[in-house]
N, CA, C and O atoms as a Tripos MOL2 file, in Angstrom:
@<TRIPOS>MOLECULE
protein
  292   291    73     0     0
PROTEIN
NO_CHARGES

@<TRIPOS>ATOM
      1 N         106.7320   63.4880  103.6270 N.3       1 MET1
      2 CA        106.8750   63.1660  102.1920 C.3       1 MET1
      3 C         105.6140   62.5440  101.6660 C.2       1 MET1
      4 O         105.1630   62.9100  100.5810 O.2       1 MET1
      5 N         105.0070   61.5900  102.4080 N.am      2 TYR2
      6 CA        103.9570   61.1090  101.7980 C.3       2 TYR2
      7 C         102.6160   61.5690  102.6610 C.2       2 TYR2
      8 O         102.6010   61.5470  103.8910 O.2       2 TYR2
      9 N         101.5450   61.9680  101.8860 N.am      3 GLN3
     10 CA        100.4280   62.5810  102.6690 C.3       3 GLN3
     11 C          99.3490   61.6020  102.6770 C.2       3 GLN3
     12 O          99.1190   60.9320  101.6700 O.2       3 GLN3
     13 N          98.5950   61.4600  103.8700 N.am      4 VAL4
     14 CA         97.5450   60.6570  103.9300 C.3       4 VAL4
     15 C          96.1980   61.5310  103.5750 C.2       4 VAL4
     16 O          95.8380   62.5010  104.2410 O.2       4 VAL4
     17 N          95.5280   61.0400  102.4420 N.am      5 LEU5
     18 CA         94.2900   61.6690  102.0290 C.3       5 LEU5
     19 C          93.2260   61.0260  102.6490 C.2       5 LEU5
     20 O          92.8480   59.8930  102.3530 O.2       5 LEU5
     21 N          92.6850   61.8150  103.5990 N.am      6 LEU6
     22 CA         91.5500   61.2550  104.4650 C.3       6 LEU6
     23 C          90.3290   60.9500  103.9080 C.2       6 LEU6
     24 O          89.6060   60.0940  104.4180 O.2       6 LEU6
     25 N          89.9670   61.6670  102.7380 N.am      7 PHE7
     26 CA         88.5620   61.6190  102.2590 C.3       7 PHE7
     27 C          88.6750   61.0110  100.7940 C.2       7 PHE7
     28 O          87.8100   61.2950   99.9660 O.2       7 PHE7
     29 N          89.7060   60.2030  100.4800 N.am      8 THR8
     30 CA         89.6990   59.5110   99.3240 C.3       8 THR8
     31 C          88.9620   58.2320   99.3660 C.2       8 THR8
     32 O          89.2900   57.3430  100.1520 O.2       8 THR8
     33 N          87.8750   58.1030   98.4570 N.am      9 PRO9
     34 CA         87.0200   56.9730   98.4990 C.3       9 PRO9
     35 C          87.8040   55.7950   98.0440 C.2       9 PRO9
     36 O          88.6050   55.9470   97.1220 O.2       9 PRO9
     37 N          87.6480   54.6370   98.6050 N.am     10 GLY10
     38 CA         88.1200   53.3830   98.2460 C.3      10 GLY10
     39 C          87.1660   52.5050   97.5230 C.2      10 GLY10
     40 O          86.1440   53.0430   97.0980 O.2      10 GLY10
     41 N          87.3410   51.2540   97.3210 N.am     11 GLY11
     42 CA         86.3480   50.3630   96.5090 C.3      11 GLY11
     43 C          85.0080   50.2030   97.2510 C.2      11 GLY11
     44 O          83.9520   50.2190   96.6180 O.2      11 GLY11
     45 N          85.0390   50.0560   98.5430 N.am     12 TRP12
     46 CA         83.8260   49.7260   99.2540 C.3      12 TRP12
     47 C          83.0730   50.9610   99.3690 C.2      12 TRP12
     48 O          81.8510   50.8260   99.4330 O.2      12 TRP12
     49 N          83.5510   52.1480   99.4080 N.am     13 GLU13
     50 CA         82.9160   53.4270   99.5850 C.3      13 GLU13
     51 C          82.3090   53.6930   98.2690 C.2      13 GLU13
     52 O          81.1630   54.1410   98.3060 O.2      13 GLU13
     53 N          82.8710   53.5000   97.0640 N.am     14 ILE14
     54 CA         82.2600   53.6930   95.8810 C.3      14 ILE14
     55 C          81.0650   52.8690   95.5910 C.2      14 ILE14
     56 O          80.0470   53.2840   95.0380 O.2      14 ILE14
     57 N          81.2930   51.5840   96.0420 N.am     15 ALA15
     58 CA         80.2400   50.6430   95.8560 C.3      15 ALA15
     59 C          78.9050   51.0240   96.8250 C.2      15 ALA15
     60 O          77.7500   50.8460   96.4380 O.2      15 ALA15
     61 N          79.1770   51.4500   97.8490 N.am     16 ILE16
     62 CA         78.1000   51.9330   98.7380 C.3      16 ILE16
     63 C          77.3870   53.2890   98.0950 C.2      16 ILE16
     64 O          76.1710   53.4780   98.1330 O.2      16 ILE16
     65 N          78.3010   54.1560   97.5260 N.am     17 ILE17
     66 CA         77.6030   55.2490   96.8680 C.3      17 ILE17
     67 C          76.7710   54.9400   95.6460 C.2      17 ILE17
     68 O          75.7050   55.5080   95.4080 O.2      17 ILE17
     69 N          77.2780   54.0760   94.9400 N.am     18 VAL18
     70 CA         76.5430   53.5660   93.6320 C.3      18 VAL18
     71 C          75.1220   52.8810   94.1000 C.2      18 VAL18
     72 O          74.0280   53.0370   93.5590 O.2      18 VAL18
     73 N          75.4170   52.1260   95.1860 N.am     19 PHE19
     74 CA         74.2240   51.3930   95.5660 C.3      19 PHE19
     75 C          73.0640   52.4660   96.0070 C.2      19 PHE19
     76 O          71.8950   52.4540   95.6210 O.2      19 PHE19
     77 N          73.5960   53.2770   96.7940 N.am     20 ALA20
     78 CA         72.6060   54.5280   97.2810 C.3      20 ALA20
     79 C          71.9450   55.2330   96.2180 C.2      20 ALA20
     80 O          70.7680   55.5930   96.2610 O.2      20 ALA20
     81 N          72.8230   55.4390   95.1640 N.am     21 ILE21
     82 CA         72.2190   56.2250   93.9600 C.3      21 ILE21
     83 C          71.2650   55.2260   93.1830 C.2      21 ILE21
     84 O          70.3170   55.7380   92.5860 O.2      21 ILE21
     85 N          71.3940   54.1080   93.1410 N.am     22 ILE22
     86 CA         70.4080   53.1790   92.5560 C.3      22 ILE22
     87 C          69.2020   53.0490   93.4300 C.2      22 ILE22
     88 O          68.1360   52.8510   92.8460 O.2      22 ILE22
     89 N          69.1940   53.1290   94.7300 N.am     23 LEU23
     90 CA         68.1330   53.0280   95.6980 C.3      23 LEU23
     91 C          67.2970   54.4210   95.4990 C.2      23 LEU23
     92 O          66.0660   54.4200   95.4690 O.2      23 LEU23
     93 N          68.0400   55.5470   95.3710 N.am     24 LEU24
     94 CA         67.4200   56.8050   95.4290 C.3      24 LEU24
     95 C          66.6800   57.0600   94.2360 C.2      24 LEU24
     96 O          65.5090   57.4370   94.2680 O.2      24 LEU24
     97 N          67.4440   56.8320   92.9840 N.am     25 PHE25
     98 CA         66.8240   57.4130   91.7940 C.3      25 PHE25
     99 C          66.1240   56.1970   90.9960 C.2      25 PHE25
    100 O          65.3330   56.4870   90.0980 O.2      25 PHE25
    101 N          66.3700   54.9430   91.2750 N.am     26 GLY26
    102 CA         66.0330   53.7820   90.6150 C.3      26 GLY26
    103 C          66.6200   53.5050   89.2770 C.2      26 GLY26
    104 O          67.2660   54.3860   88.7090 O.2      26 GLY26
    105 N          66.4350   52.3320   88.7360 N.am     27 GLY27
    106 CA         67.0860   52.0220   87.5180 C.3      27 GLY27
    107 C          66.6380   52.8580   86.2160 C.2      27 GLY27
    108 O          67.4170   53.0890   85.2910 O.2      27 GLY27
    109 N          65.4210   53.2450   86.2420 N.am     28 ARG28
    110 CA         65.0640   54.0290   85.1180 C.3      28 ARG28
    111 C          65.4270   55.3820   84.9960 C.2      28 ARG28
    112 O          65.4940   55.9200   83.8910 O.2      28 ARG28
    113 N          65.6950   56.0400   86.1680 N.am     29 LYS29
    114 CA         66.0580   57.5820   86.1140 C.3      29 LYS29
    115 C          67.5830   57.7130   85.9610 C.2      29 LYS29
    116 O          68.0300   58.8210   85.6650 O.2      29 LYS29
    117 N          68.3980   56.7020   86.1330 N.am     30 ILE30
    118 CA         69.8640   56.8500   86.1260 C.3      30 ILE30
    119 C          70.3470   57.1720   84.7170 C.2      30 ILE30
    120 O          71.2830   57.9600   84.5850 O.2      30 ILE30
    121 N          69.7520   56.5970   83.6250 N.am     31 PRO31
    122 CA         70.3770   57.0200   82.2440 C.3      31 PRO31
    123 C          69.9970   58.4560   82.0290 C.2      31 PRO31
    124 O          70.8310   59.2230   81.5470 O.2      31 PRO31
    125 N          68.6540   58.9220   82.3890 N.am     32 GLU32
    126 CA         68.4010   60.4120   82.2120 C.3      32 GLU32
    127 C          69.2030   61.2570   82.9350 C.2      32 GLU32
    128 O          69.5190   62.3440   82.4520 O.2      32 GLU32
    129 N          69.6930   60.8150   84.3520 N.am     33 LEU33
    130 CA         70.6370   61.5500   85.1330 C.3      33 LEU33
    131 C          71.9900   61.7380   84.4960 C.2      33 LEU33
    132 O          72.6130   62.7980   84.4440 O.2      33 LEU33
    133 N          72.3450   60.6210   84.0400 N.am     34 MET34
    134 CA         73.9420   60.4740   83.4740 C.3      34 MET34
    135 C          73.7720   61.3500   82.1660 C.2      34 MET34
    136 O          74.6890   62.1320   81.9170 O.2      34 MET34
    137 N          72.6900   61.2960   81.3050 N.am     35 LYS35
    138 CA         72.5360   62.0840   80.1770 C.3      35 LYS35
    139 C          72.7050   63.6590   80.4340 C.2      35 LYS35
    140 O          73.3520   64.3950   79.6910 O.2      35 LYS35
    141 N          72.0940   64.0310   81.4850 N.am     36 GLY36
    142 CA         72.1520   65.4210   82.0240 C.3      36 GLY36
    143 C          73.3500   65.8670   82.4610 C.2      36 GLY36
    144 O          73.7290   67.0000   82.1640 O.2      36 GLY36
    145 N          74.0920   65.0340   83.2170 N.am     37 ILE37
    146 CA         75.4930   65.3060   83.6750 C.3      37 ILE37
    147 C          76.3520   65.4590   82.4090 C.2      37 ILE37
    148 O          76.9710   66.5100   82.2440 O.2      37 ILE37
    149 N          76.4240   64.4540   81.4960 N.am     38 GLY38
    150 CA         77.1850   64.5190   80.3160 C.3      38 GLY38
    151 C          76.9570   65.7360   79.6700 C.2      38 GLY38
    152 O          77.9270   66.4220   79.3500 O.2      38 GLY38
    153 N          75.7170   66.1360   79.4090 N.am     39 LYS39
    154 CA         75.3860   67.5810   78.6490 C.3      39 LYS39
    155 C          76.0250   68.6780   79.4750 C.2      39 LYS39
    156 O          76.6500   69.5440   78.8630 O.2      39 LYS39
    157 N          75.9440   68.7420   80.7720 N.am     40 GLY40
    158 CA         76.4250   69.6710   81.6440 C.3      40 GLY40
    159 C          77.8770   69.9000   81.3210 C.2      40 GLY40
    160 O          78.3560   70.9930   81.0160 O.2      40 GLY40
    161 N          78.6030   68.6380   81.4300 N.am     41 ILE41
    162 CA         79.9950   68.5610   81.2630 C.3      41 ILE41
    163 C          80.5660   69.0370   79.8470 C.2      41 ILE41
    164 O          81.6490   69.6080   79.7160 O.2      41 ILE41
    165 N          79.7660   68.7520   78.8960 N.am     42 ARG42
    166 CA         80.1940   69.1650   77.4320 C.3      42 ARG42
    167 C          79.9210   70.6800   77.4300 C.2      42 ARG42
    168 O          80.7890   71.3840   76.9140 O.2      42 ARG42
    169 N          78.8790   71.2420   77.9150 N.am     43 GLU43
    170 CA         78.6780   72.6180   78.0530 C.3      43 GLU43
    171 C          79.7620   73.3970   78.7070 C.2      43 GLU43
    172 O          80.1460   74.4690   78.2400 O.2      43 GLU43
    173 N          80.2680   72.8560   79.8110 N.am     44 PHE44
    174 CA         81.2560   73.5210   80.6460 C.3      44 PHE44
    175 C          82.6090   73.4910   79.7720 C.2      44 PHE44
    176 O          83.3390   74.4790   79.6840 O.2      44 PHE44
    177 N          82.8590   72.3330   79.1700 N.am     45 ASN45
    178 CA         84.1010   72.2320   78.4650 C.3      45 ASN45
    179 C          84.1670   73.2200   77.2290 C.2      45 ASN45
    180 O          85.1800   73.8500   76.9250 O.2      45 ASN45
    181 N          82.9950   73.2750   76.5750 N.am     46 ALA46
    182 CA         82.8720   74.2440   75.4530 C.3      46 ALA46
    183 C          83.1280   75.6300   76.0990 C.2      46 ALA46
    184 O          83.9680   76.3660   75.5820 O.2      46 ALA46
    185 N          82.5080   75.9870   77.1040 N.am     47 ALA47
    186 CA         82.6690   77.4720   77.6630 C.3      47 ALA47
    187 C          84.1600   77.5080   78.0430 C.2      47 ALA47
    188 O          84.7830   78.5210   77.7260 O.2      47 ALA47
    189 N          84.7500   76.5990   78.6340 N.am     48 LYS48
    190 CA         86.1230   76.6480   79.0030 C.3      48 LYS48
    191 C          87.0580   76.9770   77.8830 C.2      48 LYS48
    192 O          87.9440   77.8190   78.0290 O.2      48 LYS48
    193 N          86.8580   76.2790   76.6920 N.am     49 SER49
    194 CA         87.7350   76.2430   75.6720 C.3      49 SER49
    195 C          87.4750   77.6560   74.9810 C.2      49 SER49
    196 O          88.4360   78.2930   74.5490 O.2      49 SER49
    197 N          86.2780   78.1070   74.8870 N.am     50 THR50
    198 CA         85.9520   79.4300   74.3410 C.3      50 THR50
    199 C          86.5820   80.5590   75.2070 C.2      50 THR50
    200 O          86.9480   81.5320   74.5480 O.2      50 THR50
    201 N          86.7620   80.6200   76.4080 N.am     51 ILE51
    202 CA         87.2370   81.5030   77.2540 C.3      51 ILE51
    203 C          88.8710   81.3560   77.0470 C.2      51 ILE51
    204 O          89.5470   82.3650   76.8490 O.2      51 ILE51
    205 N          89.3240   80.3510   77.0910 N.am     52 LYS52
    206 CA         90.8110   80.0910   76.7260 C.3      52 LYS52
    207 C          91.2230   80.6800   75.5920 C.2      52 LYS52
    208 O          92.2480   81.3620   75.5630 O.2      52 LYS52
    209 N          90.3500   80.4420   74.3930 N.am     53 LYS53
    210 CA         90.7220   81.0530   73.1930 C.3      53 LYS53
    211 C          90.6700   82.5030   73.2390 C.2      53 LYS53
    212 O          91.5430   83.0890   72.5990 O.2      53 LYS53
    213 N          89.7830   83.2200   73.8950 N.am     54 GLU54
    214 CA         89.5120   84.5260   73.8250 C.3      54 GLU54
    215 C          90.7380   85.2850   74.7540 C.2      54 GLU54
    216 O          91.1560   86.4160   74.5050 O.2      54 GLU54
    217 N          91.1550   84.5400   75.7240 N.am     55 ILE55
    218 CA         92.4440   85.0620   76.5150 C.3      55 ILE55
    219 C          93.5900   84.8930   75.5070 C.2      55 ILE55
    220 O          94.3040   85.8710   75.2860 O.2      55 ILE55
    221 N          93.8230   83.7400   74.8840 N.am     56 GLU56
    222 CA         95.0260   83.7120   73.9760 C.3      56 GLU56
    223 C          94.9780   84.7600   73.0220 C.2      56 GLU56
    224 O          95.9830   85.4280   72.7790 O.2      56 GLU56
    225 N          93.7460   84.9830   72.3890 N.am     57 ASP57
    226 CA         93.5240   86.0470   71.2820 C.3      57 ASP57
    227 C          93.9510   87.3820   71.9260 C.2      57 ASP57
    228 O          94.7030   88.1550   71.3330 O.2      57 ASP57
    229 N          93.4590   87.6310   73.1400 N.am     58 GLY58
    230 CA         93.8110   88.8610   73.6990 C.3      58 GLY58
    231 C          95.3430   89.1500   73.9120 C.2      58 GLY58
    232 O          95.8680   90.2340   73.6540 O.2      58 GLY58
    233 N          95.9870   88.0670   74.4080 N.am     59 MET59
    234 CA         97.3200   88.2300   74.9280 C.3      59 MET59
    235 C          98.0840   88.4010   73.3710 C.2      59 MET59
    236 O          99.0320   89.1850   73.3300 O.2      59 MET59
    237 N          97.7280   87.7560   72.2200 N.am     60 GLU60
    238 CA         98.3090   88.0240   71.0060 C.3      60 GLU60
    239 C          98.1720   89.2980   70.5200 C.2      60 GLU60
    240 O          99.0440   89.7820   69.7980 O.2      60 GLU60
    241 N          96.9900   90.0180   70.8890 N.am     61 GLY61
    242 CA         96.8330   91.4340   70.5050 C.3      61 GLY61
    243 C          97.7590   92.3640   71.3320 C.2      61 GLY61
    244 O          98.3690   93.3030   70.8220 O.2      61 GLY61
    245 N          97.8160   92.0470   72.6000 N.am     62 GLU62
    246 CA         98.6350   92.7720   73.4610 C.3      62 GLU62
    247 C         100.1000   92.7840   72.9280 C.2      62 GLU62
    248 O         100.7350   93.8390   72.9300 O.2      62 GLU62
    249 N         100.6100   91.6890   72.5000 N.am     63 GLU63
    250 CA        102.0260   91.4870   72.0520 C.3      63 GLU63
    251 C         102.1840   92.3520   70.8610 C.2      63 GLU63
    252 O         103.1910   93.0560   70.7850 O.2      63 GLU63
    253 N         101.2570   92.3730   69.8890 N.am     64 ASN64
    254 CA        101.3620   93.1300   68.7610 C.3      64 ASN64
    255 C         101.3140   94.5000   69.0120 C.2      64 ASN64
    256 O         101.9900   95.2340   68.2910 O.2      64 ASN64
    257 N         100.5520   95.0350   70.0170 N.am     65 LYS65
    258 CA        100.4950   96.4180   70.4150 C.3      65 LYS65
    259 C         101.8810   96.9430   70.9420 C.2      65 LYS65
    260 O         102.2350   98.0970   70.7010 O.2      65 LYS65
    261 N         102.6600   96.0650   71.6720 N.am     66 ASP66
    262 CA        104.0110   96.4580   72.1250 C.3      66 ASP66
    263 C         104.9210   96.6970   71.1320 C.2      66 ASP66
    264 O         105.7460   97.5930   71.3140 O.2      66 ASP66
    265 N         104.9290   96.0790   70.1360 N.am     67 GLU67
    266 CA        105.8360   96.2810   68.9570 C.3      67 GLU67
    267 C         105.6850   97.7980   68.4120 C.2      67 GLU67
    268 O         104.5820   98.3110   68.2260 O.2      67 GLU67
    269 N         106.9200   98.4650   68.1740 N.am     68 PRO68
    270 CA        106.7650   99.8120   67.6750 C.3      68 PRO68
    271 C         106.2670   99.8250   66.2210 C.2      68 PRO68
    272 O         106.6680   98.9680   65.4340 O.2      68 PRO68
    273 N         105.4450  100.7300   65.8710 N.am     69 GLN69
    274 CA        104.8400  100.8560   64.6180 C.3      69 GLN69
    275 C         105.6890  101.5880   63.6520 C.2      69 GLN69
    276 O         106.2110  102.6040   64.1090 O.2      69 GLN69
    277 N         105.9300  101.3130   62.4810 N.am     70 LYS70
    278 CA        106.8060  102.0010   61.4650 C.3      70 LYS70
    279 C         105.8120  102.7220   60.7180 C.2      70 LYS70
    280 O         104.8440  102.1520   60.2150 O.2      70 LYS70
    281 N         106.0310  104.0130   60.6270 N.am     71 LYS71
    282 CA        105.2570  105.0170   59.7910 C.3      71 LYS71
    283 C         105.8930  105.3370   58.5550 C.2      71 LYS71
    284 O         107.0810  105.6580   58.5140 O.2      71 LYS71
    285 N         105.1560  105.2670   57.5360 N.am     72 ALA72
    286 CA        105.6400  105.2950   56.0580 C.3      72 ALA72
    287 C         105.4730  106.9410   55.8080 C.2      72 ALA72
    288 O         104.3860  107.4680   56.0440 O.2      72 ALA72
    289 N         106.4660  107.6270   55.3780 N.am     73 ASN73
    290 CA        106.5690  108.9130   55.0780 C.3      73 ASN73
    291 C         106.6940  109.1340   53.5600 C.2      73 ASN73
    292 O         106.7990  110.2750   53.1090 O.2      73 ASN73
@<TRIPOS>BOND
     1     1     2 1
     2     2     3 1
     3     3     4 2
     4     3     5 am
     5     5     6 1
     6     6     7 1
     7     7     8 2
     8     7     9 am
     9     9    10 1
    10    10    11 1
    11    11    12 2
    12    11    13 am
    13    13    14 1
    14    14    15 1
    15    15    16 2
    16    15    17 am
    17    17    18 1
    18    18    19 1
    19    19    20 2
    20    19    21 am
    21    21    22 1
    22    22    23 1
    23    23    24 2
    24    23    25 am
    25    25    26 1
    26    26    27 1
    27    27    28 2
    28    27    29 am
    29    29    30 1
    30    30    31 1
    31    31    32 2
    32    31    33 am
    33    33    34 1
    34    34    35 1
    35    35    36 2
    36    35    37 am
    37    37    38 1
    38    38    39 1
    39    39    40 2
    40    39    41 am
    41    41    42 1
    42    42    43 1
    43    43    44 2
    44    43    45 am
    45    45    46 1
    46    46    47 1
    47    47    48 2
    48    47    49 am
    49    49    50 1
    50    50    51 1
    51    51    52 2
    52    51    53 am
    53    53    54 1
    54    54    55 1
    55    55    56 2
    56    55    57 am
    57    57    58 1
    58    58    59 1
    59    59    60 2
    60    59    61 am
    61    61    62 1
    62    62    63 1
    63    63    64 2
    64    63    65 am
    65    65    66 1
    66    66    67 1
    67    67    68 2
    68    67    69 am
    69    69    70 1
    70    70    71 1
    71    71    72 2
    72    71    73 am
    73    73    74 1
    74    74    75 1
    75    75    76 2
    76    75    77 am
    77    77    78 1
    78    78    79 1
    79    79    80 2
    80    79    81 am
    81    81    82 1
    82    82    83 1
    83    83    84 2
    84    83    85 am
    85    85    86 1
    86    86    87 1
    87    87    88 2
    88    87    89 am
    89    89    90 1
    90    90    91 1
    91    91    92 2
    92    91    93 am
    93    93    94 1
    94    94    95 1
    95    95    96 2
    96    95    97 am
    97    97    98 1
    98    98    99 1
    99    99   100 2
   100    99   101 am
   101   101   102 1
   102   102   103 1
   103   103   104 2
   104   103   105 am
   105   105   106 1
   106   106   107 1
   107   107   108 2
   108   107   109 am
   109   109   110 1
   110   110   111 1
   111   111   112 2
   112   111   113 am
   113   113   114 1
   114   114   115 1
   115   115   116 2
   116   115   117 am
   117   117   118 1
   118   118   119 1
   119   119   120 2
   120   119   121 am
   121   121   122 1
   122   122   123 1
   123   123   124 2
   124   123   125 am
   125   125   126 1
   126   126   127 1
   127   127   128 2
   128   127   129 am
   129   129   130 1
   130   130   131 1
   131   131   132 2
   132   131   133 am
   133   133   134 1
   134   134   135 1
   135   135   136 2
   136   135   137 am
   137   137   138 1
   138   138   139 1
   139   139   140 2
   140   139   141 am
   141   141   142 1
   142   142   143 1
   143   143   144 2
   144   143   145 am
   145   145   146 1
   146   146   147 1
   147   147   148 2
   148   147   149 am
   149   149   150 1
   150   150   151 1
   151   151   152 2
   152   151   153 am
   153   153   154 1
   154   154   155 1
   155   155   156 2
   156   155   157 am
   157   157   158 1
   158   158   159 1
   159   159   160 2
   160   159   161 am
   161   161   162 1
   162   162   163 1
   163   163   164 2
   164   163   165 am
   165   165   166 1
   166   166   167 1
   167   167   168 2
   168   167   169 am
   169   169   170 1
   170   170   171 1
   171   171   172 2
   172   171   173 am
   173   173   174 1
   174   174   175 1
   175   175   176 2
   176   175   177 am
   177   177   178 1
   178   178   179 1
   179   179   180 2
   180   179   181 am
   181   181   182 1
   182   182   183 1
   183   183   184 2
   184   183   185 am
   185   185   186 1
   186   186   187 1
   187   187   188 2
   188   187   189 am
   189   189   190 1
   190   190   191 1
   191   191   192 2
   192   191   193 am
   193   193   194 1
   194   194   195 1
   195   195   196 2
   196   195   197 am
   197   197   198 1
   198   198   199 1
   199   199   200 2
   200   199   201 am
   201   201   202 1
   202   202   203 1
   203   203   204 2
   204   203   205 am
   205   205   206 1
   206   206   207 1
   207   207   208 2
   208   207   209 am
   209   209   210 1
   210   210   211 1
   211   211   212 2
   212   211   213 am
   213   213   214 1
   214   214   215 1
   215   215   216 2
   216   215   217 am
   217   217   218 1
   218   218   219 1
   219   219   220 2
   220   219   221 am
   221   221   222 1
   222   222   223 1
   223   223   224 2
   224   223   225 am
   225   225   226 1
   226   226   227 1
   227   227   228 2
   228   227   229 am
   229   229   230 1
   230   230   231 1
   231   231   232 2
   232   231   233 am
   233   233   234 1
   234   234   235 1
   235   235   236 2
   236   235   237 am
   237   237   238 1
   238   238   239 1
   239   239   240 2
   240   239   241 am
   241   241   242 1
   242   242   243 1
   243   243   244 2
   244   243   245 am
   245   245   246 1
   246   246   247 1
   247   247   248 2
   248   247   249 am
   249   249   250 1
   250   250   251 1
   251   251   252 2
   252   251   253 am
   253   253   254 1
   254   254   255 1
   255   255   256 2
   256   255   257 am
   257   257   258 1
   258   258   259 1
   259   259   260 2
   260   259   261 am
   261   261   262 1
   262   262   263 1
   263   263   264 2
   264   263   265 am
   265   265   266 1
   266   266   267 1
   267   267   268 2
   268   267   269 am
   269   269   270 1
   270   270   271 1
   271   271   272 2
   272   271   273 am
   273   273   274 1
   274   274   275 1
   275   275   276 2
   276   275   277 am
   277   277   278 1
   278   278   279 1
   279   279   280 2
   280   279   281 am
   281   281   282 1
   282   282   283 1
   283   283   284 2
   284   283   285 am
   285   285   286 1
   286   286   287 1
   287   287   288 2
   288   287   289 am
   289   289   290 1
   290   290   291 1
   291   291   292 2
@<TRIPOS>SUBSTRUCTURE
     1 MET1         2 RESIDUE 1 A MET
     2 TYR2         6 RESIDUE 1 A TYR
     3 GLN3        10 RESIDUE 1 A GLN
     4 VAL4        14 RESIDUE 1 A VAL
     5 LEU5        18 RESIDUE 1 A LEU
     6 LEU6        22 RESIDUE 1 A LEU
     7 PHE7        26 RESIDUE 1 A PHE
     8 THR8        30 RESIDUE 1 A THR
     9 PRO9        34 RESIDUE 1 A PRO
    10 GLY10       38 RESIDUE 1 A GLY
    11 GLY11       42 RESIDUE 1 A GLY
    12 TRP12       46 RESIDUE 1 A TRP
    13 GLU13       50 RESIDUE 1 A GLU
    14 ILE14       54 RESIDUE 1 A ILE
    15 ALA15       58 RESIDUE 1 A ALA
    16 ILE16       62 RESIDUE 1 A ILE
    17 ILE17       66 RESIDUE 1 A ILE
    18 VAL18       70 RESIDUE 1 A VAL
    19 PHE19       74 RESIDUE 1 A PHE
    20 ALA20       78 RESIDUE 1 A ALA
    21 ILE21       82 RESIDUE 1 A ILE
    22 ILE22       86 RESIDUE 1 A ILE
    23 LEU23       90 RESIDUE 1 A LEU
    24 LEU24       94 RESIDUE 1 A LEU
    25 PHE25       98 RESIDUE 1 A PHE
    26 GLY26      102 RESIDUE 1 A GLY
    27 GLY27      106 RESIDUE 1 A GLY
    28 ARG28      110 RESIDUE 1 A ARG
    29 LYS29      114 RESIDUE 1 A LYS
    30 ILE30      118 RESIDUE 1 A ILE
    31 PRO31      122 RESIDUE 1 A PRO
    32 GLU32      126 RESIDUE 1 A GLU
    33 LEU33      130 RESIDUE 1 A LEU
    34 MET34      134 RESIDUE 1 A MET
    35 LYS35      138 RESIDUE 1 A LYS
    36 GLY36      142 RESIDUE 1 A GLY
    37 ILE37      146 RESIDUE 1 A ILE
    38 GLY38      150 RESIDUE 1 A GLY
    39 LYS39      154 RESIDUE 1 A LYS
    40 GLY40      158 RESIDUE 1 A GLY
    41 ILE41      162 RESIDUE 1 A ILE
    42 ARG42      166 RESIDUE 1 A ARG
    43 GLU43      170 RESIDUE 1 A GLU
    44 PHE44      174 RESIDUE 1 A PHE
    45 ASN45      178 RESIDUE 1 A ASN
    46 ALA46      182 RESIDUE 1 A ALA
    47 ALA47      186 RESIDUE 1 A ALA
    48 LYS48      190 RESIDUE 1 A LYS
    49 SER49      194 RESIDUE 1 A SER
    50 THR50      198 RESIDUE 1 A THR
    51 ILE51      202 RESIDUE 1 A ILE
    52 LYS52      206 RESIDUE 1 A LYS
    53 LYS53      210 RESIDUE 1 A LYS
    54 GLU54      214 RESIDUE 1 A GLU
    55 ILE55      218 RESIDUE 1 A ILE
    56 GLU56      222 RESIDUE 1 A GLU
    57 ASP57      226 RESIDUE 1 A ASP
    58 GLY58      230 RESIDUE 1 A GLY
    59 MET59      234 RESIDUE 1 A MET
    60 GLU60      238 RESIDUE 1 A GLU
    61 GLY61      242 RESIDUE 1 A GLY
    62 GLU62      246 RESIDUE 1 A GLU
    63 GLU63      250 RESIDUE 1 A GLU
    64 ASN64      254 RESIDUE 1 A ASN
    65 LYS65      258 RESIDUE 1 A LYS
    66 ASP66      262 RESIDUE 1 A ASP
    67 GLU67      266 RESIDUE 1 A GLU
    68 PRO68      270 RESIDUE 1 A PRO
    69 GLN69      274 RESIDUE 1 A GLN
    70 LYS70      278 RESIDUE 1 A LYS
    71 LYS71      282 RESIDUE 1 A LYS
    72 ALA72      286 RESIDUE 1 A ALA
    73 ASN73      290 RESIDUE 1 A ASN
């Protein structure tokens, strides 16, 4: 019933990772790095919502196609 997650980082692991990032990139590069990551996430979410909207619009078009067309005589 309960699963053990082997690679779930705890408090100490996250602290060590943050410390390693500060050592590798320095204090001045981190804001630029976070800015780039934030921009990438925003672009990804925008693309995801665009694709979702296109799929929903396509499905609505298919539903309208399936309804029988009435012809005026």
